[in-house]
C-alpha positions in Angstrom: 0.0 0.1 0.0 2.7 2.5 -1.0 4.5 2.1 2.3 1.4 3.4 4.2 0.4 1.7 7.4 -3.2 0.8 8.0 -3.3 3.3 10.9 -2.6 6.2 8.5 -5.7 5.4 6.4 -8.9 7.2 7.2 -11.3 4.9 9.0 -14.5 6.9 9.1 -16.8 8.7 6.5 -15.9 12.1 8.0 -12.1 11.6 7.5 -12.7 10.5 3.9 -14.9 13.4 3.0 -12.5 15.9 4.5 -9.4 14.3 2.7 -10.9 14.1 -0.9 -13.1 17.0 -2.1 -14.3 14.9 -5.1 -15.8 12.2 -2.6 -17.3 15.1 -0.7 -19.0 16.5 -3.8 -20.1 13.0 -5.0 -21.7 12.3 -1.6 -23.4 15.5 -1.6 -24.9 14.7 -4.9 -25.9 11.3 -4.0 -27.7 12.8 -1.0 -29.6 15.2 -3.3 -30.5 12.2 -5.7 -31.7 10.1 -2.9 -34.0 12.9 -1.5 -35.4 13.7 -4.9 -36.2 9.9 -5.4 -37.9 9.7 -2.0 -39.9 12.9 -2.7 -41.1 11.5 -6.0 -42.7 8.6 -4.3 -44.3 10.6 -1.4 -47.7 9.5 -1.6 -49.9 7.6 0.7 -52.8 5.3 0.4 -56.3 6.5 1.5 -57.7 3.9 3.9 -61.2 4.6 2.6 -60.6 4.2 -1.1 -57.4 2.4 -1.2 -56.2 4.8 -4.0 -53.0 6.9 -4.0 -53.6 10.3 -2.6 -51.3 13.4 -2.9 -50.1 14.9 0.0 -51.9 17.8 1.7 -49.3 20.4 0.5 -50.5 19.6 -3.2 -54.1 20.2 -2.3 -53.3 23.9 -1.6 -52.6 24.7 -5.3 -55.1 27.0 -6.8 -57.1 25.4 -9.7 -56.1 26.7 -13.2 -58.9 28.3 -15.0 -58.8 26.5 -18.6 -60.5 29.6 -20.0 -57.8 32.0 -19.1 -54.8 30.0 -18.6 -51.6 30.4 -20.7 -49.6 27.6 -22.5 -47.1 27.9 -19.6 -49.7 27.5 -16.9 -51.4 24.5 -18.7 -48.0 22.7 -19.3 -47.5 22.2 -15.5 -50.6 20.1 -15.2 -50.1 16.3 -15.2 -50.0 14.6 -18.6 -50.2 18.0 -20.3 -47.1 18.7 -22.5 -46.3 22.2 -23.9 -47.6 20.9 -27.3 -50.8 19.7 -25.8 -51.2 23.0 -23.8 -50.7 24.9 -27.1 -53.4 22.7 -28.6 -55.8 23.7 -25.7 -55.1 27.5 -26.1 -55.6 27.3 -29.9 -58.9 25.4 -29.5 -60.1 28.0 -27.1 -59.1 30.9 -29.4 -60.9 29.0 -32.4 -64.1 27.9 -30.7 -64.6 30.1 -27.6 -64.7 29.5 -23.9 -64.9 25.9 -22.5 -68.2 25.3 -20.7 -67.0 22.4 -18.6 -63.8 20.2 -18.2 -65.2 17.4 -20.5 -65.1 19.8 -23.3 -61.3 19.3 -23.4 -62.2 15.7 -24.8 -62.7 17.4 -28.2 -59.0 18.2 -28.4 -57.0 15.6 -30.2 -54.5 14.1 -27.7 -56.8 14.3 -24.7 -58.8 11.2 -23.8 -60.8 10.4 -20.7 -58.0 8.9 -19.0 -55.7 11.7 -19.5 -58.3 14.2 -18.4 -58.9 12.4 -15.2 -55.2 12.9 -14.4 -55.5 16.6 -14.3 -59.2 17.3 -13.8 -58.8 18.1 -10.1 -56.3 20.9 -11.0 -58.6 22.8 -13.3 -61.7 25.0 -13.1 -64.0 26.4 -15.8 -65.0 29.9 -15.0 
């Protein structure tokens, strides 16, 4: 081992992090990735329905009015890509205001399954 005694080698994580900034950076990045992965799966199951329910923090979001929303606002909805958001705005400009959420089913690319994914986040005013 290049003439080093085992006693000279760092024996705990703190010593390793302090001796090598690359390892320190790697470990910090690893922690961020782990936190992001855990946050991605932070749902719980409703005992009444047995269905995944979003956390309370998500329910505080104001619904997006599909009759006034911009492409950027619509694109934050689940299942809505910027392209699909553009189709929603174009349809609204061409045909006028939406009367109800189900009117979105007239847009190519939105089916009932997709609508159900974001319906709770929208309003029609």
